[in-house]
ROPA-565045 format. One record per residue: x, y, z of N, C-alpha, C in turn. Coordinates in steps of 0.1 Angstrom, whole numbers, padded with zeros to 4 digits, always signed. Layout:
XYZXYZXYZ;...
END
This chain:
+0204+0482-1025+0216+0473-1012+0217+0468-0999;+0216+0478-0998+0216+0485-0982+0205+0486-0974;+0195+0485-0977+0183+0480-0970+0183+0470-0970;+0186+0459-0978+0188+0447-0976+0194+0442-0958;+0206+0448-0960+0204+0448-0947+0207+0457-0934;+0197+0471-0938+0195+0480-0926+0183+0470-0913;+0182+0464-0926+0163+0466-0911+0169+0451-0907;+0176+0441-0903+0179+0428-0897+0192+0439-0890;+0203+0449-0892+0211+0453-0886+0201+0462-0871;+0189+0464-0875+0185+0475-0868+0177+0465-0858;+0177+0456-0863+0162+0447-0855+0179+0437-0844;+0189+0431-0843+0193+0435-0843+0202+0441-0832;+0207+0448-0834+0216+0458-0821+0203+0465-0813;+0189+0462-0817+0177+0467-0809+0177+0453-0797;+0177+0444-0803+0176+0426-0793+0191+0430-0783;+0201+0432-0790+0214+0434-0777+0213+0442-0768;+0204+0459-0771+0206+0466-0763+0192+0461-0750;+0181+0456-0754+0166+0448-0746+0176+0443-0734;+0185+0426-0743+0191+0424-0738+0202+0431-0725;+0205+0438-0724+0220+0446-0723+0211+0453-0708;+0197+0456-0715+0193+0467-0699+0185+0458-0694;+0185+0446-0697+0178+0433-0694+0189+0429-0679;+0198+0425-0681+0210+0420-0674+0214+0426-0667;+0212+0441-0672+0222+0455-0656+0208+0456-0649;+0196+0453-0654+0184+0457-0642+0187+0446-0632;+0184+0433-0642+0185+0423-0629+0200+0422-0617;+0210+0423-0624+0221+0431-0617+0220+0434-0605;+0216+0447-0608+0213+0457-0599+0201+0457-0591;+0183+0445-0596+0181+0441-0583+0189+0431-0573;+0198+0421-0580+0203+0413-0572+0211+0417-0563;+0216+0434-0563+0226+0440-0554+0220+0443-0545;+0213+0450-0548+0203+0455-0536+0190+0448-0527;+0192+0436-0537+0180+0428-0527+0192+0420-0521;+0205+0419-0522+0215+0410-0514+0220+0421-0500;+0218+0435-0504+0222+0442-0489+0209+0441-0481;+0197+0444-0487+0190+0445-0484+0186+0426-0473;+0184+0418-0478+0181+0406-0467+0193+0407-0456;+0208+0413-0462+0222+0410-0453+0217+0416-0441;+0207+0426-0446+0206+0445-0433+0193+0434-0421;+0186+0430-0429+0173+0421-0419+0178+0410-0413;+0191+0401-0420+0194+0392-0407+0202+0399-0399;+0208+0411-0398+0218+0416-0391+0205+0423-0379;+0195+0422-0383+0182+0430-0376+0180+0418-0364;+0174+0408-0370+0168+0399-0367+0179+0393-0353;+0192+0391-0360+0204+0386-0352+0202+0397-0339;+0201+0410-0342+0202+0412-0325+0186+0411-0323;+0180+0414-0323+0165+0408-0319+0165+0397-0309;+0169+0385-0318+0171+0369-0309+0178+0375-0297;+0194+0383-0299+0201+0387-0287+0195+0387-0273;+0183+0396-0277+0174+0404-0273+0167+0399-0264;+0161+0389-0269+0152+0380-0261+0157+0369-0259;+0148+0366-0246+0152+0350-0239+0147+0339-0241;+0146+0328-0241+0142+0312-0249+0132+0311-0246;+0125+0322-0232+0114+0321-0227+0101+0327-0233;+0108+0338-0238+0100+0348-0244+0086+0344-0251;+0078+0346-0254+0069+0344-0264+0068+0341-0282;+0079+0349-0287+0081+0354-0293+0092+0345-0299;+0101+0344-0289+0117+0339-0295+0115+0331-0305;+0108+0317-0303+0108+0310-0313+0106+0316-0328;+0095+0318-0322+0090+0330-0343+0105+0335-0350;+0115+0346-0339+0122+0355-0348+0131+0338-0348;+0136+0336-0338+0146+0317-0342+0144+0314-0355;+0132+0310-0357+0129+0300-0369+0128+0312-0379;+0126+0322-0382+0128+0333-0390+0142+0335-0394;+0147+0335-0382+0168+0343-0385+0173+0329-0394;+0167+0319-0389+0176+0308-0396+0168+0306-0408;+0154+0307-0412+0156+0299-0423+0162+0315-0438;+0161+0327-0433+0170+0332-0436+0186+0332-0437;+0191+0331-0430+0198+0325-0427+0208+0316-0442;+0197+0301-0438+0201+0290-0454+0195+0298-0466;+0184+0306-0463+0185+0310-0481+0193+0320-0485;+0199+0326-0475+0211+0338-0475+0224+0334-0482;+0226+0316-0475+0240+0309-0485+0229+0302-0492;+0221+0299-0497+0221+0287-0508+0219+0301-0518;+0221+0314-0517+0220+0318-0522+0235+0328-0530;+0243+0325-0515+0251+0328-0517+0256+0341-0510;+0253+0350-0506+0248+0362-0497+0257+0360-0483;+0263+0347-0478+0266+0347-0470+0282+0342-0473;+0281+0334-0482+0290+0321-0482+0309+0332-0489;+0305+0341-0502+0315+0346-0498+0321+0364-0492;+0313+0363-0484+0311+0375-0473+0321+0365-0458;+0314+0357-0454+0319+0350-0441+0335+0342-0445;+0338+0341-0455+0351+0339-0464+0360+0348-0458;+0360+0359-0468+0367+0367-0467+0367+0377-0457;+0359+0374-0446+0362+0380-0432+0365+0370-0424;+0369+0378-0411+0374+0362-0402+0365+0360-0390;+0346+0363-0402+0335+0358-0390+0334+0364-0378;+0341+0381-0382+0335+0390-0370+0328+0400-0380;+0313+0404-0372+0304+0413-0379+0299+0407-0390;+0299+0395-0391+0286+0392-0405+0275+0382-0399;+0269+0387-0412+0252+0386-0402+0255+0365-0400;+0258+0362-0405+0262+0345-0401+0267+0341-0386;+0257+0332-0384+0262+0332-0367+0254+0314-0363;+0262+0311-0353+0263+0292-0355+0249+0288-0350;+0240+0298-0340+0233+0294-0331+0238+0287-0321;+0253+0290-0313+0256+0282-0307+0255+0290-0292;+0248+0303-0289+0250+0309-0275+0233+0300-0273;+0228+0295-0280+0214+0293-0269+0207+0284-0268;+0217+0272-0272+0218+0256-0269+0213+0257-0260;+0203+0246-0254+0206+0240-0240+0195+0250-0226;+0192+0265-0232+0186+0277-0225+0174+0273-0229;+0168+0265-0237+0149+0262-0233+0145+0260-0223;+0154+0247-0215+0152+0244-0205+0158+0251-0191;+0149+0259-0195+0161+0267-0174+0160+0255-0163;+0151+0252-0162+0147+0245-0152+0136+0230-0154;+0144+0220-0146+0133+0206-0147+0146+0195-0156;+0140+0185-0155+0149+0174-0165+0144+0168-0178;+0149+0169-0186+0148+0168-0197+0148+0153-0206;+0153+0139-0198+0154+0129-0195+0141+0121-0202;
END
């Protein structure tokens, strides 16, 4: 009588264990991925602040930074961080610093 329940119980326990390990693995990956992405966003922000709009790589750095910020907001990496802080020191930036800097001289009508 016990052998009839031992087989399904072992299979069920094994499946629950595998599901638990996969869940912990995905959670750990997500946490480290989040930290790495936020670190890269901060590094790109520093590089963007160092560059002038006339630099040849400015457009590429700005496009990559903007893309990473949009992705981070979509995945919820910045949403909770920026709401809990006073927007000081977070990786999020409104890109208001460089608006209008692209045309240093000349008429853009």
